[in-house]
Backbone and ligand atoms as CSV (ligand in chain L), in Angstrom:
chain,resi,resn,atom,element,x,y,z
A,1,UNK,N,N,-7.718,-18.213,-12.426
A,1,UNK,CA,C,-8.585,-17.116,-11.815
A,1,UNK,C,C,-7.990,-15.741,-12.413
A,2,UNK,N,N,-8.885,-14.931,-12.854
A,2,UNK,CA,C,-8.540,-13.615,-13.422
A,2,UNK,C,C,-8.376,-12.680,-12.268
A,3,UNK,N,N,-7.278,-11.955,-12.319
A,3,UNK,CA,C,-6.917,-10.980,-11.071
A,3,UNK,C,C,-7.542,-9.694,-11.940
A,4,UNK,N,N,-7.607,-8.811,-10.858
A,4,UNK,CA,C,-8.049,-7.310,-11.491
A,4,UNK,C,C,-6.862,-6.885,-12.355
A,5,UNK,N,N,-5.634,-7.210,-12.213
A,5,UNK,CA,C,-4.521,-6.831,-12.997
A,5,UNK,C,C,-4.678,-7.442,-14.337
A,6,UNK,N,N,-4.856,-8.594,-14.386
A,6,UNK,CA,C,-4.914,-9.306,-15.666
A,6,UNK,C,C,-6.045,-8.993,-16.373
A,7,UNK,N,N,-7.102,-8.717,-15.673
A,7,UNK,CA,C,-8.343,-8.002,-16.411
A,7,UNK,C,C,-8.000,-6.845,-17.178
A,8,UNK,N,N,-7.387,-5.866,-16.432
A,8,UNK,CA,C,-6.949,-4.676,-17.044
A,8,UNK,C,C,-5.919,-4.788,-18.124
A,9,UNK,N,N,-4.952,-5.730,-17.919
A,9,UNK,CA,C,-3.932,-5.878,-19.053
A,9,UNK,C,C,-4.679,-6.573,-20.294
A,10,UNK,N,N,-5.568,-7.487,-20.062
A,10,UNK,CA,C,-6.304,-7.890,-21.238
A,10,UNK,C,C,-7.138,-6.948,-21.943
A,11,UNK,N,N,-7.812,-6.052,-21.271
A,11,UNK,CA,C,-8.601,-4.818,-21.810
A,11,UNK,C,C,-7.542,-3.994,-22.739
A,12,UNK,N,N,-6.688,-3.538,-22.026
A,12,UNK,CA,C,-5.711,-2.552,-22.684
A,12,UNK,C,C,-5.106,-3.070,-23.816
A,13,UNK,N,N,-4.652,-4.491,-23.690
A,13,UNK,CA,C,-3.748,-5.228,-24.649
A,13,UNK,C,C,-4.771,-5.325,-25.970
A,14,UNK,N,N,-5.951,-5.667,-25.763
A,14,UNK,CA,C,-6.885,-5.795,-26.848
A,14,UNK,C,C,-7.348,-4.523,-27.588
A,15,UNK,N,N,-7.063,-3.371,-27.093
A,15,UNK,CA,C,-7.402,-2.153,-27.372
A,15,UNK,C,C,-6.504,-1.251,-28.000
A,16,UNK,N,N,-5.410,-1.292,-27.739
A,16,UNK,CA,C,-4.223,-0.578,-27.818
A,16,UNK,C,C,-2.863,-1.242,-28.194
A,17,UNK,N,N,-2.166,-0.463,-29.006
A,17,UNK,CA,C,-0.877,-1.258,-29.215
A,17,UNK,C,C,0.309,-0.585,-28.531
A,18,UNK,N,N,0.330,-1.063,-27.221
A,18,UNK,CA,C,1.356,-0.472,-26.348
A,18,UNK,C,C,1.876,-1.728,-25.541
A,19,UNK,N,N,3.235,-1.367,-25.112
A,19,UNK,CA,C,3.896,-2.665,-24.181
A,19,UNK,C,C,3.407,-2.473,-22.731
A,20,UNK,N,N,2.429,-3.448,-22.517
A,20,UNK,CA,C,1.642,-3.309,-21.178
A,20,UNK,C,C,2.852,-3.767,-20.178
A,21,UNK,N,N,3.563,-4.865,-20.500
A,21,UNK,CA,C,4.564,-5.117,-19.414
A,21,UNK,C,C,5.543,-4.079,-19.010
A,22,UNK,N,N,6.061,-3.357,-20.156
A,22,UNK,CA,C,6.694,-2.021,-19.819
A,22,UNK,C,C,6.035,-1.151,-18.976
A,23,UNK,N,N,4.885,-0.995,-19.409
A,23,UNK,CA,C,4.077,0.014,-18.639
A,23,UNK,C,C,3.775,-0.112,-17.195
A,24,UNK,N,N,3.486,-1.371,-16.984
A,24,UNK,CA,C,3.392,-1.884,-15.591
A,24,UNK,C,C,4.551,-1.868,-14.694
A,25,UNK,N,N,5.720,-2.209,-15.354
A,25,UNK,CA,C,6.995,-2.218,-14.727
A,25,UNK,C,C,7.475,-0.769,-14.371
A,26,UNK,N,N,7.076,0.083,-15.035
A,26,UNK,CA,C,7.268,1.600,-14.825
A,26,UNK,C,C,6.383,2.008,-13.688
A,27,UNK,N,N,5.055,1.698,-13.676
A,27,UNK,CA,C,4.149,2.105,-12.647
A,27,UNK,C,C,4.737,1.548,-11.251
A,28,UNK,N,N,5.322,0.286,-11.061
A,28,UNK,CA,C,5.642,-0.261,-9.935
A,28,UNK,C,C,7.319,0.111,-9.643
A,29,UNK,N,N,7.850,1.103,-10.458
A,29,UNK,CA,C,9.130,1.211,-9.958
A,29,UNK,C,C,9.284,2.088,-8.567
A,30,UNK,N,N,10.152,1.801,-8.011
A,30,UNK,CA,C,10.296,2.390,-6.591
A,30,UNK,C,C,9.391,1.628,-5.669
A,31,UNK,N,N,8.692,0.868,-5.912
A,31,UNK,CA,C,7.764,0.283,-4.889
A,31,UNK,C,C,8.088,-1.262,-4.574
A,32,UNK,N,N,9.216,-1.683,-4.866
A,32,UNK,CA,C,9.809,-2.912,-4.701
A,32,UNK,C,C,9.607,-3.444,-3.296
A,33,UNK,N,N,9.739,-2.361,-2.518
A,33,UNK,CA,C,9.718,-2.480,-0.951
A,33,UNK,C,C,8.416,-3.187,-0.480
A,34,UNK,N,N,7.288,-2.937,-1.198
A,34,UNK,CA,C,5.982,-3.382,-0.842
A,34,UNK,C,C,5.974,-4.816,-0.701
A,35,UNK,N,N,6.822,-5.609,-1.288
A,35,UNK,CA,C,6.628,-7.222,-1.356
A,35,UNK,C,C,7.114,-7.712,0.273
A,36,UNK,N,N,7.735,-6.938,0.816
A,36,UNK,CA,C,8.085,-7.269,2.226
A,36,UNK,C,C,7.304,-6.754,3.273
A,37,UNK,N,N,6.187,-5.961,2.812
A,37,UNK,CA,C,5.381,-5.199,3.696
A,37,UNK,C,C,4.459,-6.216,4.553
A,38,UNK,N,N,4.740,-5.914,5.972
A,38,UNK,CA,C,4.154,-6.649,6.837
A,38,UNK,C,C,2.380,-6.581,6.766
A,39,UNK,N,N,1.989,-5.395,6.442
A,39,UNK,CA,C,0.570,-5.216,6.321
A,39,UNK,C,C,-0.023,-5.989,5.209
A,40,UNK,N,N,0.929,-6.337,4.112
A,40,UNK,CA,C,0.342,-7.077,3.089
A,40,UNK,C,C,-0.134,-8.613,3.340
A,41,UNK,N,N,0.422,-8.977,4.646
A,41,UNK,CA,C,0.048,-10.382,5.101
A,41,UNK,C,C,-1.049,-10.348,6.275
A,42,UNK,N,N,-1.429,-9.270,6.676
A,42,UNK,CA,C,-2.560,-9.008,7.754
A,42,UNK,C,C,-3.829,-8.184,7.016
A,43,UNK,N,N,-4.848,-8.321,7.896
A,43,UNK,CA,C,-5.939,-7.696,7.482
A,43,UNK,C,C,-5.639,-6.075,7.141
A,44,UNK,N,N,-5.588,-5.676,5.830
A,44,UNK,CA,C,-5.187,-4.180,5.691
A,44,UNK,C,C,-6.138,-3.381,6.248
A,45,UNK,N,N,-7.442,-3.494,6.602
A,45,UNK,CA,C,-8.306,-2.594,7.182
A,45,UNK,C,C,-7.742,-2.031,8.464
A,46,UNK,N,N,-6.840,-2.781,9.059
A,46,UNK,CA,C,-6.128,-2.487,10.408
A,46,UNK,C,C,-5.381,-0.956,10.256
A,47,UNK,N,N,-4.895,-0.880,9.034
A,47,UNK,CA,C,-3.984,0.404,8.739
A,47,UNK,C,C,-4.964,1.539,8.433
A,48,UNK,N,N,-6.256,1.256,8.399
A,48,UNK,CA,C,-7.235,2.487,8.011
A,48,UNK,C,C,-8.252,2.450,9.108
A,49,UNK,N,N,-7.678,2.842,10.473
A,49,UNK,CA,C,-8.695,2.873,11.486
A,49,UNK,C,C,-9.625,3.998,11.300
A,50,UNK,N,N,-10.926,3.715,11.778
A,50,UNK,CA,C,-11.936,4.829,11.638
A,50,UNK,C,C,-11.935,5.820,12.712
A,51,UNK,N,N,-11.363,5.423,13.956
A,51,UNK,CA,C,-11.097,6.194,15.077
A,51,UNK,C,C,-9.781,6.870,15.057
A,52,UNK,N,N,-9.379,7.822,15.906
A,52,UNK,CA,C,-7.974,8.287,15.996
A,52,UNK,C,C,-7.341,7.791,17.094
A,53,UNK,N,N,-7.899,6.719,17.810
A,53,UNK,CA,C,-7.207,6.231,18.945
A,53,UNK,C,C,-6.094,5.331,18.626
A,54,UNK,N,N,-5.470,4.735,19.574
A,54,UNK,CA,C,-4.189,3.993,19.402
A,54,UNK,C,C,-4.452,2.771,18.532
A,55,UNK,N,N,-3.652,2.526,17.479
A,55,UNK,CA,C,-4.089,1.395,16.630
A,55,UNK,C,C,-3.012,0.343,16.702
A,56,UNK,N,N,-3.460,-0.903,16.642
A,56,UNK,CA,C,-2.438,-1.973,16.666
A,56,UNK,C,C,-1.650,-1.966,15.526
A,57,UNK,N,N,-2.073,-1.537,14.475
A,57,UNK,CA,C,-1.188,-1.450,13.334
A,57,UNK,C,C,0.186,-0.646,13.458
A,58,UNK,N,N,0.124,0.378,14.214
A,58,UNK,CA,C,1.240,1.233,14.551
A,58,UNK,C,C,2.308,0.396,15.299
A,59,UNK,N,N,1.902,-0.708,16.157
A,59,UNK,CA,C,2.808,-1.608,16.764
A,59,UNK,C,C,3.407,-2.554,15.809
A,60,UNK,N,N,2.591,-3.017,14.827
A,60,UNK,CA,C,2.921,-3.970,13.847
A,60,UNK,C,C,4.142,-3.316,12.807
A,61,UNK,N,N,3.674,-2.054,12.496
A,61,UNK,CA,C,4.664,-1.340,11.550
A,61,UNK,C,C,6.182,-1.316,12.325
A,62,UNK,N,N,6.055,-1.160,13.618
A,62,UNK,CA,C,7.571,-1.337,14.402
A,62,UNK,C,C,8.139,-2.638,14.025
A,63,UNK,N,N,7.715,-3.793,13.616
A,63,UNK,CA,C,8.256,-4.875,13.442
A,63,UNK,C,C,8.448,-5.122,11.956
A,64,UNK,N,N,8.030,-4.034,11.119
A,64,UNK,CA,C,8.074,-4.430,9.478
A,64,UNK,C,C,9.479,-4.000,8.958
A,65,UNK,N,N,9.932,-4.770,8.041
A,65,UNK,CA,C,11.367,-4.590,7.606
A,65,UNK,C,C,11.546,-3.426,6.765
A,66,UNK,N,N,10.270,-2.933,6.198
A,66,UNK,CA,C,10.327,-1.901,5.029
A,66,UNK,C,C,9.672,-0.739,5.662
A,67,UNK,N,N,9.756,-0.308,7.091
A,67,UNK,CA,C,9.050,0.595,7.613
A,67,UNK,C,C,9.623,2.023,7.225
A,68,UNK,N,N,10.962,2.175,6.973
A,68,UNK,CA,C,11.470,3.438,6.580
A,68,UNK,C,C,11.074,3.838,5.200
A,69,UNK,N,N,11.362,2.786,4.185
A,69,UNK,CA,C,10.816,3.069,2.873
A,69,UNK,C,C,9.301,3.462,2.789
A,70,UNK,N,N,8.402,2.745,3.618
A,70,UNK,CA,C,7.096,3.048,3.550
A,70,UNK,C,C,6.851,4.313,3.898
A,71,UNK,N,N,7.457,4.741,5.057
A,71,UNK,CA,C,7.201,6.267,5.430
A,71,UNK,C,C,7.774,7.127,4.753
A,72,UNK,N,N,8.853,6.800,4.063
A,72,UNK,CA,C,9.418,7.876,3.048
A,72,UNK,C,C,8.350,7.907,1.871
A,73,UNK,N,N,7.937,6.793,1.273
A,73,UNK,CA,C,7.002,6.983,0.166
A,73,UNK,C,C,5.824,7.700,0.470
A,74,UNK,N,N,5.317,7.326,1.804
A,74,UNK,CA,C,4.048,8.105,2.154
A,74,UNK,C,C,4.263,9.715,2.187
A,75,UNK,N,N,5.332,10.159,2.675
A,75,UNK,CA,C,5.558,11.596,2.802
A,75,UNK,C,C,5.786,12.023,1.510
A,76,UNK,N,N,6.503,11.407,0.484
A,76,UNK,CA,C,6.866,12.044,-0.651
A,76,UNK,C,C,5.615,12.040,-1.628
A,77,UNK,N,N,4.801,11.156,-1.352
A,77,UNK,CA,C,3.365,10.931,-2.264
A,77,UNK,C,C,2.292,11.726,-1.405
A,78,UNK,N,N,2.573,12.393,-0.209
A,78,UNK,CA,C,1.411,13.104,0.441
A,78,UNK,C,C,0.253,11.974,0.725
A,79,UNK,N,N,0.614,10.788,1.067
A,79,UNK,CA,C,-0.453,9.872,1.299
A,79,UNK,C,C,-1.390,10.514,2.469
A,80,UNK,N,N,-2.701,10.455,2.206
A,80,UNK,CA,C,-3.614,11.237,2.934
A,80,UNK,C,C,-4.365,10.407,3.910
A,81,UNK,N,N,-4.355,9.123,3.639
A,81,UNK,CA,C,-5.156,8.304,4.570
A,81,UNK,C,C,-4.483,7.077,5.138
A,82,UNK,N,N,-4.884,6.589,6.232
A,82,UNK,CA,C,-4.129,5.447,6.964
A,82,UNK,C,C,-2.651,5.570,7.520
A,83,UNK,N,N,-2.475,4.512,7.982
A,83,UNK,CA,C,-1.044,4.573,8.872
A,83,UNK,C,C,0.134,4.078,7.911
A,84,UNK,N,N,1.110,4.722,7.815
A,84,UNK,CA,C,2.233,4.355,6.906
A,84,UNK,C,C,3.369,4.480,7.620
A,85,UNK,N,N,4.305,3.683,7.704
A,85,UNK,CA,C,5.528,3.688,8.470
A,85,UNK,C,C,5.360,3.817,9.797
A,86,UNK,N,N,4.295,3.328,10.317
A,86,UNK,CA,C,4.063,3.577,11.893
A,86,UNK,C,C,3.395,4.943,12.378
A,87,UNK,N,N,3.210,5.830,11.376
A,87,UNK,CA,C,2.719,7.042,11.603
A,87,UNK,C,C,1.415,7.233,10.995
A,88,UNK,N,N,0.524,8.089,11.647
A,88,UNK,CA,C,-0.741,8.746,11.260
A,88,UNK,C,C,-0.282,9.859,10.215
A,89,UNK,N,N,-1.464,10.427,9.376
A,89,UNK,CA,C,-1.362,11.342,8.634
A,89,UNK,C,C,-0.959,12.595,9.209
A,90,UNK,N,N,-1.385,12.914,10.379
A,90,UNK,CA,C,-1.054,14.063,11.218
A,90,UNK,C,C,0.406,14.053,11.631
A,91,UNK,N,N,0.967,12.852,12.222
A,91,UNK,CA,C,2.294,12.521,12.539
A,91,UNK,C,C,3.254,12.657,11.134
A,92,UNK,N,N,2.822,12.283,10.005
A,92,UNK,CA,C,3.688,12.259,8.981
A,92,UNK,C,C,3.699,13.744,8.370
A,93,UNK,N,N,2.671,14.597,8.599
A,93,UNK,CA,C,2.654,15.907,8.258
A,93,UNK,C,C,3.820,16.701,9.101
A,94,UNK,N,N,3.739,16.322,10.389
A,94,UNK,CA,C,4.663,17.009,11.320
A,94,UNK,C,C,6.169,16.706,10.854
A,95,UNK,N,N,6.185,15.484,10.726
A,95,UNK,CA,C,7.805,15.149,10.221
A,95,UNK,C,C,7.884,15.644,9.140
A,96,UNK,N,N,7.185,15.753,8.053
A,96,UNK,CA,C,7.541,16.355,6.646
A,96,UNK,C,C,7.844,17.693,6.911
A,97,UNK,N,N,7.218,18.480,7.649
A,97,UNK,CA,C,7.514,19.651,7.994
A,97,UNK,C,C,9.031,19.936,8.594
A,98,UNK,N,N,9.250,19.213,9.399
A,98,UNK,CA,C,10.577,19.102,10.191
A,98,UNK,C,C,11.574,18.911,9.128
A,99,UNK,N,N,11.433,17.801,8.321
A,99,UNK,CA,C,12.298,17.583,7.417
A,99,UNK,C,C,12.735,18.837,6.452
A,100,UNK,N,N,11.609,19.547,5.949
A,100,UNK,CA,C,11.720,20.350,5.214
A,100,UNK,C,C,12.406,21.752,5.945
A,101,UNK,N,N,12.277,21.874,7.040
A,101,UNK,CA,C,12.889,23.021,7.982
A,101,UNK,C,C,14.375,22.703,7.982
A,102,UNK,N,N,14.688,21.370,8.009
A,102,UNK,CA,C,16.232,20.884,8.377
A,102,UNK,C,C,16.836,21.166,7.056
A,103,UNK,N,N,16.152,20.999,5.784
A,103,UNK,CA,C,16.689,20.969,4.591
A,103,UNK,C,C,17.114,22.424,4.187
A,104,UNK,N,N,16.133,23.385,4.679
A,104,UNK,CA,C,16.385,24.750,4.281
A,104,UNK,C,C,17.522,25.418,5.055
L,1,SF4,S1,S,5.698,0.027,7.811
L,1,SF4,FE1,FE,4.463,0.397,6.103
L,1,SF4,S2,S,4.494,-1.372,4.902
L,1,SF4,FE2,FE,5.286,-2.013,6.874
L,1,SF4,S3,S,3.432,-2.825,7.963
L,1,SF4,FE3,FE,3.570,-0.661,8.553
L,1,SF4,S4,S,2.141,0.321,6.731
L,1,SF4,FE4,FE,2.772,-1.719,6.015
């Protein structure tokens, strides 16, 4: 079965003289924590709720082994959508501002 990644690899490999494995390894640098993400084993739509009410995803994040890495990544990359590290965008923004204030 051809995955999306292998299709992209094939297309790029056939049209350019670049080291695709190196390129993909660089793109995934710092994202190794995602292999332990609890949300990768459960319906990912739960982490992108359409309403702003309580989400079961936030409770599941509390059980996730990589919660801190996930939260830090989302803040550092200004993730605009979904629940990351057990926090909504609004909660992450508040935490980011608090971290900035503490750092200065
Ligand atoms: S903490 Fe992050 S990686 Fe873990 S389940 Fe929640 S959203 Fe997924």
